[in-house]
OpenMM code with the backbone's topology and positions (N, CA, C; nanometers):
from openmm import Vec3, app, unit

residues = "UNK UNK UNK UNK UNK UNK UNK UNK UNK UNK UNK UNK UNK UNK UNK UNK UNK UNK UNK UNK UNK UNK UNK UNK UNK UNK UNK UNK UNK UNK UNK UNK UNK UNK UNK UNK UNK UNK UNK UNK UNK UNK UNK UNK UNK UNK UNK UNK UNK UNK UNK UNK UNK UNK UNK UNK UNK UNK UNK UNK UNK UNK UNK UNK UNK UNK UNK UNK UNK UNK UNK UNK UNK UNK UNK UNK UNK UNK UNK UNK UNK UNK UNK UNK UNK UNK UNK UNK UNK UNK UNK UNK UNK UNK UNK UNK UNK UNK UNK UNK UNK UNK UNK UNK UNK UNK UNK UNK UNK UNK UNK UNK UNK UNK UNK".split()
positions = [
    Vec3(6.0578, 5.9325, 16.2737),
    Vec3(6.1130, 6.0211, 16.3785),
    Vec3(6.0845, 5.9839, 16.5213),
    Vec3(6.1763, 5.9526, 16.5756),
    Vec3(6.1609, 5.9322, 16.7236),
    Vec3(6.1911, 6.0545, 16.8222),
    Vec3(6.1285, 6.0443, 16.9470),
    Vec3(6.1495, 6.1589, 17.0355),
    Vec3(6.2045, 6.1118, 17.1418),
    Vec3(6.2887, 6.1824, 17.2188),
    Vec3(6.3549, 6.1283, 17.3583),
    Vec3(6.2788, 6.2357, 17.4589),
    Vec3(6.2436, 6.1703, 17.5867),
    Vec3(6.1880, 6.2152, 17.7154),
    Vec3(6.3365, 6.2147, 17.7993),
    Vec3(6.3388, 6.3335, 17.8435),
    Vec3(6.4615, 6.3485, 17.9588),
    Vec3(6.3844, 6.3465, 18.0779),
    Vec3(6.4410, 6.2679, 18.1848),
    Vec3(6.3962, 6.2631, 18.3290),
    Vec3(6.4613, 6.3655, 18.3683),
    Vec3(6.3914, 6.4253, 18.4914),
    Vec3(6.4387, 6.5341, 18.5792),
    Vec3(6.5653, 6.4737, 18.6572),
    Vec3(6.6349, 6.5554, 18.6875),
    Vec3(6.7534, 6.5332, 18.7789),
    Vec3(6.6910, 6.5245, 18.9237),
    Vec3(6.6480, 6.3930, 18.9824),
    Vec3(6.6074, 6.4041, 19.0995),
    Vec3(6.7046, 6.3311, 19.2015),
    Vec3(6.7172, 6.4381, 19.2724),
    Vec3(6.8105, 6.3707, 19.3958),
    Vec3(6.7508, 6.3406, 19.5376),
    Vec3(6.8309, 6.2356, 19.6300),
    Vec3(6.7869, 6.2107, 19.7567),
    Vec3(6.8397, 6.3495, 19.8410),
    Vec3(6.7174, 6.3731, 19.8971),
    Vec3(6.7566, 6.4989, 20.0034),
    Vec3(6.7776, 6.4552, 20.1245),
    Vec3(6.6975, 6.3404, 20.2172),
    Vec3(6.7240, 6.2746, 20.3178),
    Vec3(6.6881, 6.1485, 20.3203),
    Vec3(6.7551, 6.0823, 20.4297),
    Vec3(6.7025, 5.9142, 20.4277),
    Vec3(6.7227, 5.8651, 20.5684),
    Vec3(6.6340, 5.8008, 20.6127),
    Vec3(6.6651, 5.7160, 20.7423),
    Vec3(6.6085, 5.6053, 20.7551),
    Vec3(6.6881, 5.5060, 20.8069),
    Vec3(6.6598, 5.3658, 20.8030),
    Vec3(6.6962, 5.3059, 20.9521),
    Vec3(6.5845, 5.2447, 21.0271),
    Vec3(6.6254, 5.2052, 21.1530),
    Vec3(6.5723, 5.0580, 21.1508),
    Vec3(6.6382, 4.9712, 21.1872),
    Vec3(6.6128, 4.8075, 21.1724),
    Vec3(6.6502, 4.7558, 21.3136),
    Vec3(6.5412, 4.7333, 21.3876),
    Vec3(6.5497, 4.6531, 21.5152),
    Vec3(6.5340, 4.5144, 21.5346),
    Vec3(6.6252, 4.4615, 21.6153),
    Vec3(6.6230, 4.2890, 21.6330),
    Vec3(6.4724, 4.2611, 21.6802),
    Vec3(6.3812, 4.3608, 21.7092),
    Vec3(6.2806, 4.2863, 21.7713),
    Vec3(6.1687, 4.2686, 21.6251),
    Vec3(6.1920, 4.3038, 21.5199),
    Vec3(6.1354, 4.3146, 21.4050),
    Vec3(6.0823, 4.4413, 21.3712),
    Vec3(6.1030, 4.5457, 21.4550),
    Vec3(6.0410, 4.6730, 21.4247),
    Vec3(6.1182, 4.7344, 21.3083),
    Vec3(6.0703, 4.8188, 21.2151),
    Vec3(6.1723, 4.8874, 21.1334),
    Vec3(6.1189, 5.0244, 21.1134),
    Vec3(6.1924, 5.1331, 21.0615),
    Vec3(6.1274, 5.2686, 21.0117),
    Vec3(6.2180, 5.3164, 20.9020),
    Vec3(6.1572, 5.3291, 20.8069),
    Vec3(6.2027, 5.3871, 20.6819),
    Vec3(6.1433, 5.5153, 20.6404),
    Vec3(6.2392, 5.6281, 20.5833),
    Vec3(6.1777, 5.7223, 20.5374),
    Vec3(6.2940, 5.8102, 20.4485),
    Vec3(6.2399, 5.8542, 20.3429),
    Vec3(6.3429, 5.9517, 20.2699),
    Vec3(6.2532, 6.0559, 20.2063),
    Vec3(6.3166, 6.1481, 20.1307),
    Vec3(6.2624, 6.2706, 20.0783),
    Vec3(6.3710, 6.2886, 19.9656),
    Vec3(6.2751, 6.3336, 19.8446),
    Vec3(6.3493, 6.3742, 19.7164),
    Vec3(6.3356, 6.5171, 19.7007),
    Vec3(6.4026, 6.5883, 19.6000),
    Vec3(6.4165, 6.7145, 19.5746),
    Vec3(6.2949, 6.7555, 19.4605),
    Vec3(6.2422, 6.6755, 19.4629),
    Vec3(6.1131, 6.6679, 19.3405),
    Vec3(5.9554, 6.6804, 19.4199),
    Vec3(5.9864, 6.6642, 19.5711),
    Vec3(5.8606, 6.6548, 19.6660),
    Vec3(5.8146, 6.5187, 19.6991),
    Vec3(5.8931, 6.4053, 19.6319),
    Vec3(5.8484, 6.2555, 19.6767),
    Vec3(5.8929, 6.2517, 19.8353),
    Vec3(5.8120, 6.1906, 19.8785),
    Vec3(5.8339, 6.1589, 20.0537),
    Vec3(5.7818, 6.0055, 20.0325),
    Vec3(5.8521, 5.9114, 20.1243),
    Vec3(5.8216, 5.7960, 20.1889),
    Vec3(5.8526, 5.7777, 20.3207),
    Vec3(5.7452, 5.7129, 20.4057),
    Vec3(5.7599, 5.6988, 20.5312),
    Vec3(5.6994, 5.5406, 20.5441),
    Vec3(5.7562, 5.4634, 20.6187),
    Vec3(5.7003, 5.3147, 20.6593),
    Vec3(5.7603, 5.2763, 20.7870),
    Vec3(5.6804, 5.2191, 20.8431),
    Vec3(5.6897, 5.1523, 21.0062),
    Vec3(5.6236, 5.0271, 20.9814),
    Vec3(5.7240, 4.9315, 21.0131),
    Vec3(5.6751, 4.7903, 21.0225),
    Vec3(5.7239, 4.7262, 21.1580),
    Vec3(5.6260, 4.6332, 21.2097),
    Vec3(5.6394, 4.5602, 21.3536),
    Vec3(5.5973, 4.4107, 21.3103),
    Vec3(5.6487, 4.3404, 21.4098),
    Vec3(5.5953, 4.1899, 21.4239),
    Vec3(5.4750, 4.2049, 21.4884),
    Vec3(5.3482, 4.0859, 21.4533),
    Vec3(5.2414, 4.1232, 21.4815),
    Vec3(5.1939, 3.9737, 21.5564),
    Vec3(5.1564, 3.9551, 21.6262),
    Vec3(5.0905, 3.8076, 21.6605),
    Vec3(4.9446, 3.7976, 21.5987),
    Vec3(4.9444, 3.7079, 21.5044),
    Vec3(4.8270, 3.6538, 21.4323),
    Vec3(4.7089, 3.5768, 21.4851),
    Vec3(4.8054, 3.4508, 21.4839),
    Vec3(4.7369, 3.3126, 21.5431),
    Vec3(4.8226, 3.2422, 21.6469),
    Vec3(4.7640, 3.1516, 21.6984),
    Vec3(4.8277, 3.0826, 21.8145),
    Vec3(4.9581, 3.0317, 21.7654),
    Vec3(4.9882, 2.9938, 21.6498),
    Vec3(5.1150, 2.9491, 21.6190),
    Vec3(5.1665, 3.0250, 21.4971),
    Vec3(5.1482, 3.1531, 21.4779),
    Vec3(5.1998, 3.2134, 21.3898),
    Vec3(5.2017, 3.3466, 21.4038),
    Vec3(5.3204, 3.4302, 21.3646),
    Vec3(5.3479, 3.5557, 21.3761),
    Vec3(5.3518, 3.6161, 21.2407),
    Vec3(5.3263, 3.7546, 21.2098),
    Vec3(5.3208, 3.7977, 21.0803),
    Vec3(5.3844, 3.9362, 21.1091),
    Vec3(5.4121, 4.0072, 21.0187),
    Vec3(5.4629, 4.1579, 21.0100),
    Vec3(5.3439, 4.2551, 20.9419),
    Vec3(5.3317, 4.3584, 21.0106),
    Vec3(5.2470, 4.4755, 20.9617),
    Vec3(5.3104, 4.5959, 20.9350),
    Vec3(5.2694, 4.6653, 20.8793),
    Vec3(5.3293, 4.7868, 20.8202),
    Vec3(5.2221, 4.9083, 20.7743),
    Vec3(5.2650, 5.0195, 20.8251),
    Vec3(5.2133, 5.1242, 20.7781),
    Vec3(5.2734, 5.2267, 20.7276),
    Vec3(5.2236, 5.3075, 20.6535),
    Vec3(5.3145, 5.4246, 20.5863),
    Vec3(5.2474, 5.5053, 20.4877),
    Vec3(5.3021, 5.5918, 20.4336),
    Vec3(5.2429, 5.6553, 20.3124),
    Vec3(5.3673, 5.7213, 20.2568),
    Vec3(5.3146, 5.7537, 20.1236),
    Vec3(5.4352, 5.8184, 20.0206),
    Vec3(5.3595, 5.9099, 19.9602),
    Vec3(5.4246, 6.0125, 19.9229),
    Vec3(5.3641, 6.1250, 19.8231),
    Vec3(5.4658, 6.1496, 19.6850),
    Vec3(5.4059, 6.1817, 19.5827),
    Vec3(5.4828, 6.2161, 19.4740),
    Vec3(5.4192, 6.2897, 19.3593),
    Vec3(5.4885, 6.3712, 19.3070),
    Vec3(5.4484, 6.4920, 19.2155),
    Vec3(5.3967, 6.3890, 19.0807),
    Vec3(5.2873, 6.4807, 19.0430),
    Vec3(5.2319, 6.3850, 18.9084),
    Vec3(5.2398, 6.4706, 18.7794),
    Vec3(5.2326, 6.4205, 18.6558),
    Vec3(5.2398, 6.5053, 18.5796),
    Vec3(5.1268, 6.6208, 18.5453),
    Vec3(5.0409, 6.6236, 18.6330),
    Vec3(4.9385, 6.7321, 18.6336),
    Vec3(4.9861, 6.8371, 18.7241),
    Vec3(5.0761, 6.8262, 18.8016),
    Vec3(5.1507, 6.9148, 18.8762),
    Vec3(5.1044, 6.9135, 19.0218),
    Vec3(5.0043, 6.8340, 19.0313),
    Vec3(4.9595, 6.8179, 19.1971),
    Vec3(5.0483, 6.6926, 19.2523),
    Vec3(5.0547, 6.7023, 19.3979),
    Vec3(5.1329, 6.6280, 19.4658),
    Vec3(5.0280, 6.5404, 19.5355),
    Vec3(5.0398, 6.3963, 19.5074),
    Vec3(4.9377, 6.2896, 19.5678),
    Vec3(5.0001, 6.2132, 19.6750),
    Vec3(4.9185, 6.1847, 19.7765),
    Vec3(4.9522, 6.1167, 19.8903),
    Vec3(4.8893, 5.9785, 19.9023),
    Vec3(4.9404, 5.8756, 19.9462),
    Vec3(4.8805, 5.7389, 19.9832),
    Vec3(4.9213, 5.7337, 20.1136),
    Vec3(4.8045, 5.6890, 20.1815),
    Vec3(4.8390, 5.6325, 20.2999),
    Vec3(4.7982, 5.4905, 20.3175),
    Vec3(4.8827, 5.3824, 20.3858),
    Vec3(4.8421, 5.2475, 20.3649),
    Vec3(4.8662, 5.1713, 20.5064),
    Vec3(4.7911, 5.0503, 20.4934),
    Vec3(4.8252, 4.9552, 20.6236),
    Vec3(4.8462, 4.8088, 20.5198),
    Vec3(4.9311, 4.7232, 20.5751),
    Vec3(4.9625, 4.6000, 20.5434),
    Vec3(4.9442, 4.5084, 20.6345),
    Vec3(4.8553, 4.4294, 20.6695),
    Vec3(4.8834, 4.3032, 20.7764),
    Vec3(4.8097, 4.1941, 20.7286),
    Vec3(4.7616, 4.1417, 20.8475),
    Vec3(4.6773, 3.9943, 20.7919),
    Vec3(4.5617, 4.0148, 20.7299),
    Vec3(4.5046, 4.1504, 20.7270),
    Vec3(4.3856, 4.1819, 20.6506),
    Vec3(4.4161, 4.2337, 20.5223),
    Vec3(4.5542, 4.2095, 20.4591),
    Vec3(4.5661, 4.2449, 20.3205),
    Vec3(4.6327, 4.3918, 20.3408),
    Vec3(4.6430, 4.4415, 20.2291),
    Vec3(4.7086, 4.5649, 20.1837),
    Vec3(4.5854, 4.6754, 20.1397),
    Vec3(4.5748, 4.7980, 20.2355),
    Vec3(4.4534, 4.8782, 20.2246),
    Vec3(4.5231, 5.0052, 20.1732),
    Vec3(4.4939, 5.0871, 20.1084),
    Vec3(4.5464, 5.2158, 20.0586),
    Vec3(4.4411, 5.3179, 20.0558),
    Vec3(4.4782, 5.4202, 20.1061),
    Vec3(4.3783, 5.5376, 20.0939),
    Vec3(4.4167, 5.6742, 20.0324),
    Vec3(4.3825, 5.7249, 19.9508),
    Vec3(4.4028, 5.8782, 19.9143),
    Vec3(4.3026, 5.9449, 19.8229),
    Vec3(4.3030, 6.0740, 19.8465),
    Vec3(4.1832, 6.1422, 19.7900),
    Vec3(4.1586, 6.1321, 19.6287),
    Vec3(4.2774, 6.0845, 19.5790),
    Vec3(4.2316, 6.0638, 19.4127),
    Vec3(4.2289, 5.9162, 19.4112),
    Vec3(4.2121, 5.8425, 19.5107),
    Vec3(4.2000, 5.6852, 19.4801),
    Vec3(4.0564, 5.6522, 19.4458),
    Vec3(3.9971, 5.5876, 19.3446),
    Vec3(3.8528, 5.5564, 19.3349),
    Vec3(3.8157, 5.4768, 19.4746),
    Vec3(3.6849, 5.5039, 19.4853),
    Vec3(3.6293, 5.4199, 19.6295),
    Vec3(3.5090, 5.3365, 19.5584),
    Vec3(3.4866, 5.2339, 19.6289),
    Vec3(3.3627, 5.1614, 19.5621),
    Vec3(3.2277, 5.2327, 19.6191),
    Vec3(3.1390, 5.1971, 19.5569),
    Vec3(3.0130, 5.2703, 19.5378),
    Vec3(2.9505, 5.1935, 19.6766),
    Vec3(2.8626, 5.2883, 19.7481),
    Vec3(2.8056, 5.2458, 19.8682),
    Vec3(2.7176, 5.1219, 19.8360),
    Vec3(2.7146, 5.0317, 19.9504),
    Vec3(2.6175, 4.9101, 19.9446),
    Vec3(2.4924, 4.9577, 19.9258),
    Vec3(2.4138, 4.8847, 19.8407),
    Vec3(2.2482, 4.9076, 19.8438),
    Vec3(2.1847, 4.8666, 19.9851),
    Vec3(2.0967, 4.9628, 20.0036),
    Vec3(2.0162, 4.9446, 20.1129),
    Vec3(1.9633, 4.7893, 20.1557),
    Vec3(1.9052, 4.7381, 20.0547),
    Vec3(1.8521, 4.5995, 20.0410),
    Vec3(1.9607, 4.4993, 20.0636),
    Vec3(2.0749, 4.5195, 20.0272),
    Vec3(2.1788, 4.4157, 20.0713),
    Vec3(2.2197, 4.4393, 20.2095),
    Vec3(2.2255, 4.5478, 20.2671),
    Vec3(2.2448, 4.5774, 20.4012),
    Vec3(2.1402, 4.5118, 20.4910),
    Vec3(2.0211, 4.5132, 20.4567),
    Vec3(1.9101, 4.4340, 20.5252),
    Vec3(1.9315, 4.2988, 20.5007),
    Vec3(1.9601, 4.2509, 20.4021),
    Vec3(1.9743, 4.1119, 20.3720),
    Vec3(2.0828, 4.0747, 20.4617),
    Vec3(2.1774, 4.1226, 20.4758),
    Vec3(2.2959, 4.0780, 20.5696),
    Vec3(2.2654, 4.0878, 20.7235),
    Vec3(2.1951, 4.1753, 20.7397),
    Vec3(2.1663, 4.1877, 20.8866),
    Vec3(2.0539, 4.0733, 20.9116),
    Vec3(1.9658, 4.0537, 20.8360),
    Vec3(1.8681, 3.9551, 20.8506),
    Vec3(1.9417, 3.8066, 20.8750),
    Vec3(2.0677, 3.7813, 20.7675),
    Vec3(2.1305, 3.6655, 20.7805),
    Vec3(2.2179, 3.6549, 20.9195),
    Vec3(2.2767, 3.7623, 20.9565),
    Vec3(2.3586, 3.7532, 21.0915),
    Vec3(2.2362, 3.7509, 21.1918),
    Vec3(2.1277, 3.8004, 21.2034),
    Vec3(2.0290, 3.7659, 21.3185),
    Vec3(1.9766, 3.6255, 21.3164),
    Vec3(1.9676, 3.5692, 21.1941),
    Vec3(1.8928, 3.4233, 21.1763),
    Vec3(1.9877, 3.3173, 21.1115),
    Vec3(2.0671, 3.3184, 21.1816),
    Vec3(2.2095, 3.2120, 21.1412),
    Vec3(2.1494, 3.0892, 21.1392),
    Vec3(2.1792, 2.9997, 21.0550),
    Vec3(2.1420, 2.8911, 21.0337),
    Vec3(2.2405, 2.7596, 21.1253),
    Vec3(2.1770, 2.7087, 21.2149),
    Vec3(2.2918, 2.6368, 21.2947),
    Vec3(2.2231, 2.4719, 21.2989),
    Vec3(2.3349, 2.4009, 21.2604),
    Vec3(2.2954, 2.2637, 21.2783),
    Vec3(2.3797, 2.1816, 21.3966),
    Vec3(2.3148, 2.0931, 21.4484),
    Vec3(2.3916, 1.9966, 21.5487),
    Vec3(2.4958, 1.9209, 21.4788),
    Vec3(2.5953, 1.8904, 21.5302),
    Vec3(2.6716, 1.8052, 21.4882),
    Vec3(2.6765, 1.6812, 21.5685),
    Vec3(2.6403, 1.5489, 21.4825),
    Vec3(2.6463, 1.4295, 21.5538),
    Vec3(2.7372, 1.3323, 21.4798),
    Vec3(2.8319, 1.2361, 21.5450),
    Vec3(2.9147, 1.1501, 21.4766),
    Vec3(2.8776, 1.0237, 21.5120),
] * unit.nanometer
topology = app.Topology()
chain = topology.addChain("A")
for resn in residues:
    res = topology.addResidue(resn, chain)
    for name in ("N", "CA", "C"):
        topology.addAtom(name, app.Element.getBySymbol(name[0]), res)
C-alpha cells in the first residue's frame, strides 16, 4: 500500500531583485508559508590581483515541528559561515590547547634564509 503526501499550496507574496553594474545585488522574497529570503552581494577586493564576491543574507523557513527557523550567513574569502539558534555549535576549545597556541604564537620559530 502506498501513501501520498500532498504539498502545501505555497505562493510567492513578494519579490525584489536589484542587480547593479558595479557587482552589487539585492534579492528578497517572501512566501505565504512564512518563508523569507534576503541576500545582498558585492564585489570585494581580496588580493592585489584578485577581486571576489561577498554575500550576506538570511533566510527563514517553517519546519515540520511548527517553528520558524532563521539562518543568517556570510560568504566571502573566508568561506561560508552560517548562524542560527537551531544550528549545532562546536564545543569550546580546551584551556590547554588555548595555552599551547598562545605559547606557539609568542615563541615562533624563525630561521634565517640564506641562498
